[in-house]
Every structure is written in C-alpha cells, then in structure tokens.
C-alpha positions in Angstrom: 30.1 16.4 -0.2 27.9 16.3 2.8 24.8 14.5 2.0 21.8 15.6 2.3 19.0 13.5 3.5 15.2 13.5 4.6 13.6 10.9 5.4 9.5 10.9 6.0 7.7 7.6 6.0 3.4 8.5 6.1 1.1 6.2 4.8 0.5 2.9 5.7 1.0 -0.3 3.4 -1.1 -1.9 0.7 -0.8 -5.3 2.7 1.0 -6.1 6.0 3.9 -8.8 5.4 4.4 -11.7 7.6 7.6 -11.6 9.1 7.2 -15.3 10.1 5.7 -18.1 7.5 2.2 -18.9 8.4 1.7 -22.5 7.6 -1.6 -24.8 6.6 -2.1 -28.0 4.4 -2.9 -29.1 1.3 -6.6 -29.9 0.5 -7.0 -30.6 -3.3 -4.9 -31.6 -6.3 -4.8 -31.0 -10.0 -1.7 -32.6 -10.6 -2.9 -31.2 -14.8 -2.7 -27.5 -14.3 -0.1 -28.5 -11.3 -1.8 -26.5 -9.2 -3.4 -26.9 -5.3 -5.2 -25.5 -3.4 -5.4 -24.2 0.2 -8.1 -23.3 3.4 -7.7 -19.2 3.3 -5.1 -17.1 5.0 -5.6 -14.1 6.1 -1.9 -13.5 5.8 -2.0 -14.6 2.1 -1.4 -12.2 -0.5 -1.2 -13.0 -4.0 2.2 -13.8 -5.5 3.5 -15.1 -2.5 5.8 -17.8 -2.1 6.0 -21.0 0.1 6.9 -24.7 -0.4 5.0 -28.0 0.1 7.0 -30.1 2.6 6.2 -34.5 3.6 6.6 -35.6 6.8 7.8 -38.9 6.7 7.1 -39.1 10.7 8.0 -36.9 14.0 11.6 -35.7 12.4 12.5 -36.4 8.6 10.3 -34.4 6.2 10.9 -33.1 2.7 9.9 -30.4 0.6 8.8 -31.6 -2.5 7.9 -28.2 -4.5 7.6 -24.4 -4.2 4.0 -23.4 -4.8 3.4 -19.7 -5.6 -0.4 -17.6 -4.9 -2.0 -16.7 -7.7 -6.3 -16.4 -6.8 -7.7 -16.1 -3.7 -11.8 -16.5 -3.7 -13.5 -16.2 -0.2 -12.3 -19.4 1.7 -10.6 -21.0 -1.5 -6.7 -20.2 -2.3 -5.3 -21.9 -5.0 -1.2 -22.5 -5.7 1.2 -22.4 -8.4 3.8 -25.5 -8.2 7.2 -25.5 -9.5 10.1 -28.0 -9.1 12.9 -27.5 -6.8 16.3 -27.7 -8.1 18.1 -25.8 -5.1 19.5 -29.7 -3.6 19.1 -31.1 -7.0 22.8 -34.0 -7.5 23.4 -35.4 -10.5 25.3 -37.8 -8.6 22.6 -39.6 -6.7 19.2 -41.1 -6.8 16.3 -38.9 -6.6 12.8 -39.7 -4.9 9.9 -40.6 -6.4 7.6 -38.8 -4.1 4.5 -35.9 -4.9 2.5 -33.4 -3.0 -1.2 -35.5 -1.4 -3.4 -33.8 0.7 -3.2 -33.2 3.7 0.2 -32.2 3.2 2.3 -29.0 5.1 2.3 -25.8 3.3 3.9 -23.2 4.0 4.1 -19.7 3.3 6.1 -16.6 3.2 9.4 -19.0 3.0 12.1 -16.9 4.3 10.5 -13.4 4.5 12.5 -12.4 7.6 15.3 -11.8 5.4 15.4 -8.9 2.9 17.8 -7.1 0.0 17.6 -3.4 -0.4 18.1 -1.8 -3.6 19.0 1.6 -2.6 19.9 4.9 -4.3 23.1 5.5 -1.7 24.5 4.3 1.5 22.4 7.0 3.8 19.5 5.7 2.6 20.1 2.6 3.4 21.4 2.8 6.7 18.1 4.7 7.4 15.7 2.5 5.2 17.2 -1.0 7.1 17.3 0.6 10.8 13.2 1.7 10.7 12.9 -2.0 9.9 15.3 -4.1 12.3 12.2 -6.9 11.5 14.0 -8.1 8.4 17.4 -9.4 8.4 19.2 -7.8 5.7 21.7 -9.4 3.4 23.8 -6.8 2.2 23.5 -5.8 -2.0 27.7 -6.9 -2.3 25.9 -10.2 -2.2 23.6 -9.1 -4.9 26.6 -7.0 -6.9 28.3 -10.0 -6.5 25.9 -12.4 -9.5 25.9 -8.9 -11.1 29.6 -9.3 -12.0 29.0 -12.8 -12.4 26.8 -12.5 -15.0 27.9 -10.5 -16.4 24.4 -7.6 -16.0 25.0 -3.8 -14.5 21.6 -3.5 -15.8 19.7 -6.1 -13.2 17.4 -8.8 -14.5 14.3 -10.1 -12.3 15.9 -13.4 -13.0 19.0 -12.1 -11.7 17.4 -11.4 -8.0 15.6 -14.7 -8.5 19.0 -16.3 -8.2 20.6 -14.7 -5.5 18.1 -15.1 -3.4 17.6 -18.7 -3.8 21.8 -19.1 -3.5 21.1 -16.8 0.0 17.5 -17.6 0.9 15.9 -14.5 0.9 12.3 -14.0 0.2 11.7 -10.3 -0.2 13.4 -7.2 -2.3 12.6 -3.6 -1.3 13.4 -1.0 -3.7 13.3 2.5 -2.3 12.2 5.6 -4.4 12.2 8.6 -3.5 8.5 8.4 -2.9 7.6 4.8 -2.0 9.4 2.0 -0.8 8.0 -0.7 -2.5 8.7 -4.6 -1.3 8.1 -7.5 -3.7 8.2 -11.3 -3.5 11.3 -12.1 -4.7 10.4 -15.5 -6.6 7.7 -13.9 -8.0 8.2 -10.2 -8.5 4.9 -9.6 -6.8 4.3 -6.2 -4.7 3.8 -7.7 -1.7 3.9 -3.5 0.0 4.0 -0.6 0.0 5.1 2.4 1.7 4.9 6.0 0.9 8.3 7.8 1.5 9.8 11.8 1.2 13.1 11.2 0.3 15.5 14.0 -0.5 18.9 12.9 -1.1 22.5 14.4 -3.5 23.7 11.6 -4.4 23.0 8.1 -6.8 24.8 5.5 -6.8 23.8 3.4 -10.3 23.0 0.7 -10.5 22.2 0.7 -6.6 24.3 1.0 -3.5 27.1 -1.4 -3.0 30.7 -1.0 -2.1 31.7 -3.4 -4.9 33.3 -0.2 -7.8 32.1 -2.3 -10.6 30.2 -4.6 -11.9 30.9 -6.5 -15.3 29.6 -6.7 -17.8 28.8 -9.1 -20.4 29.5 -7.5 -24.1 25.5 -7.7 -25.8 22.7 -9.6 -24.7 19.4 -8.2 -22.2 21.4 -6.8 -18.9 24.5 -5.8 -20.1 24.3 -2.0 -20.5 25.0 0.1 -17.8 22.4 1.7 -15.8 22.0 5.3 -16.4 18.3 6.8 -14.3 17.8 4.7 -10.9 14.2 5.8 -10.8 12.8 5.1 -14.1 15.1 1.8 -14.7 12.9 -0.2 -11.8 10.2 1.3 -11.8 10.2 0.0 -15.3 11.3 -3.2 -13.5 8.0 -3.4 -11.2 5.7 -2.1 -13.9 7.1 -4.6 -16.4 6.2 -7.8 -13.6 2.7 -6.6 -12.0 0.9 -5.4 -15.2 -2.5 -5.9 -12.9 -1.3 -4.2 -10.2 -3.1 -0.2 -11.1 -0.9 1.2 -8.4 2.8 0.2 -10.2 1.1 1.6 -13.4 -0.1 4.7 -12.8 3.1 4.9 -10.8 5.4 4.4 -13.7 3.2 6.1 -16.5 3.1 9.8 -14.4 7.2 8.8 -13.5 7.7 8.6 -17.2 5.3 12.1 -17.9 7.1 13.3 -15.0 10.6 13.3 -16.6 8.7 14.8 -19.7 7.2 17.8 -17.1 4.6 17.6 -16.5 2.9 17.5 -12.8 4.3 15.0 -10.2 2.9 11.3 -9.7 2.8 12.1 -6.3 1.2 15.7 -6.6 -1.8 13.9 -8.4 -2.0 11.0 -5.6 -1.7 13.5 -2.9 -4.2 16.1 -3.9 -8.1 16.3 -3.2 -10.1 17.5 -6.9 -13.2 15.3 -7.9 -10.8 14.1 -10.6 -8.9 12.0 -7.7 -11.6 11.8 -6.2 -13.3 9.5 -9.0 -10.4 7.1 -9.4 -10.0 6.2 -6.2 -13.6 5.6 -5.7 -13.0 2.9 -8.9 -9.3 1.8 -7.1 -8.9 -1.5 -5.6 -5.9 -0.5 -4.4 -6.2 1.3 -0.9 -5.7 5.0 -0.2 -2.7 5.9 0.5 -3.0 7.4 4.7 -0.5 10.1 6.5 0.9 9.7 9.8 4.2 11.6 11.4 6.5 8.6 11.6 9.8 10.3 10.6 13.2 9.7 10.1 16.2 12.1 12.4 18.6 12.9 9.3 22.3 12.1 10.2 24.4 14.9 11.7 
C-alpha cells in the first residue's frame, strides 16, 4: 500500500529552542530548598534542564548537580537541584564537592540531540529532514529500552532513562495537528509547531524497526498501546498541568473522538468566543506561513 503523506508547517513556535548550550554562573544558593538562582537568560524556559559545573583549574572540572528551571521572574531565574547518578561508582570514593556562588551553570544540556516519536517512517523522514540542525537519535534505541523494561506503552521514566543513557536532551512528538517538543528530563513543553499531516499508516507504539517490544505481565506500561495520538497527548498533558495549550488540546482531542468539532477548528476559527479566549490565554496565537513539506513520489 502506498503511503499518502502531506505535511505543512504553518505556524511559528511558542518558544525558540536553543541548539547549543548557554552558560552563566550561580548567583545565590538555598541549601535547605536545594535551589539556586541565576541572572535570567533570554533563552531560559520553565522546565529547561542543565547542570552546575565546578572548575578546579582551566582544564579540570566536575559536574556537581542537575538543575531544572522552575521559576522566572524579572532578572532572576530559580532552578531546582537534583543529584547526578550517571557516573556513580560504588567501588570508588566519591567527592564531597557542593555548588558555590560563581560556579558555572550550563542550560540546554544536550539540546542538540533529540528523539522523534512519529507514527510512521515517512513522517519520521520528513520531520527529521526539516530540522537538520539537530542530531536525531534513532527510535530503535528507545524501543530497546522499552523492551528491556517491558513497557510497550512508554512511561515518562522510560524517556528519562533512555535520554540519560544516550545523552539526549529533547523529545519531539509528531501529531496530526502539531509537532510538540519537550525537555526529555522534565517533560515540560519547550516548543510547539502546528502541522497538517495526512497519512494512511500508524505504527504502534511509534515508528521503529523493532518488530516486537516485550511486555511485562502487569504494571504501568505493560499494556499494548492502542491509540497513538490519545496516549501521547494524555502523557504530555499529565506532565504539563499548567500549560493551557496542551490541556485544551487534550480535552478537545477527547471530545473529537466523541464526535464533536475538531480542536484545530476551534483554534483557527475567528468567532468572538475564540477571540475572547485568546485575549485571556497566556499562550501565543499560532501564525500561518508558507513553509511546506513536499511528499515523495
């Protein structure tokens, strides 16, 4: 069966995702709350991950802690610290270093490496070709993580595990109406591009060349995924409770399944109700442009 595919990207994104890390320094430290503050950077977004690095000299340094942007207010940005276990080795002594004012903070760590969750190989090929600025890690690698964990329905911790093991900073989810990109560790939405995708093929749980993902007998993630869009939209909505855009998307996706008008029609219409919603929404309105993917012959 020939795959019918047409993709059009016609909106700007909610935020511009960086493709290389940004650097700053620690301003203050709250050891009780395990928080630090930095001077607000133009590229900073809520949910963005990074690391605190201590330099011993010009050539020697150590990563002390992961950090996640939790609050941005004016010129001050607050980040939550969490331990780094990637280099943990029980057979060797561990250092007692802790972050200090002036230590380096690197945000957008590994944002140049991304994982794409797509419904079929043609969508995967088109989307990755449209974003050559990123190094796309093949979904087969993620599928092996799921098979090892026995999770044919991916959980957020599966994404985090695979990303830490493979130095991946971002995960993009391709839907019929949107391409949503999240920080792989916080699972907070970093970017949203509206798309139109027409395809007669959906591979579950996502495009991968692995024929089978092993399943546990029971437990979270052990059930076979039966609906691509509803599952991943729900997963994103659960991890972004304060994001009005994805909550509206999830609600209207559910209503559309029940036979109501489409979510996209709601957001693209010009009636007074939508205009009133847009005036109170914190999310920017989607803007149409002429970017277009040309289908393969």
